[in-house]
C-alpha positions, 0 to 999 in steps of 0.5 A: 499499499502507498504511504497514507496521510491521516488528518486528525484532530486534537482536542479537550483533554487530549491537548495535554498529551505530549508529542510522544504520548500521542505517537505511542497512542497512535501505534497502539490504535493501529494494532487494535484496529488491525492495520499493520505498519511498515517498520524500519530496519536495524536493531531497534525497528520502529513504525514508519510514521511521523506527525507534522509540526507537533503541537505544543502542550495544551494546544488544540487542532483540527488539522493534524497531519500524520503520515504512515507507511502501511502494509495492510489494513481494512478498506475502512481504516477510519472507524476502527481507528477512532473506536481505539483512540481516546477521547479527544483524538479523532481521525477526520480523513485518510488519503494517499500522502500528497505534498511533502510536509517540508511545504508547510510554510505557515499555520493558521490559528484562533486564539480565544481570550476571556473577553472581546476587550482582551482580544482587542488588546492582543490584536493591538499588541501584535500590530506593533512594528517589532515584537522581541522575544527570547527564542530557544534554538539549537544554537542557544537562546536569542532574541527574535522579532516575530512581528515579520513572521506573523499575520493578523487575519481578523478578530471577531468577539473574544476570538483572534485569527492569526497566521504564524510562520511554520518554516524557518523561523518557526514561531508558535503560540508560546512566542505570541504569549511571551510578546503579550507578557512583555507588552501588557501589565495585565496577563493575556491568557488564551486558548489556542486552536490550530486551523489549517496549514498553509504553503508559501503561496498561502494555499492550504496544504494538502 
């Protein structure tokens, strides 16, 4: 069988599962669903599966991408997998893997604040010409101006929609929270939901 792309959501309590926990959960779910995966060779073989742009702990998503090399399985893989997955993890669709995940350049997010006023304040902060945050990378901790790497898409009530760079440099909602903390005396907490991935041309990644 060809490499398959499973799109899934991660909501509710499952948002607090780590990336490794999610990988282990899917490995068990594939076994229970009667789906055989191709494994790597060598002394420590492991299933050939990967998740694009793993979420930060506590973030939710309706657009997660899981690429898996499948040897064999039932014609309908969605139903048995969903029956084997815990609450909050749900397969939305399955298809042959298309574009390479390296083509993911942006991710679109919905940030939900405690009130419309806080969302407005958050939007004002993110419209600043410069937003310097401390960013941890393989080269250590360095300052990064995230302003050129985010786009405000709109605000409706207590919900703010924005697009963040997912390539190099990668900007995440933790960086956004740091920008809020550095620019606001009152804390600006929010719930983060990833809506979709986009390529460099701002078209949805498929």
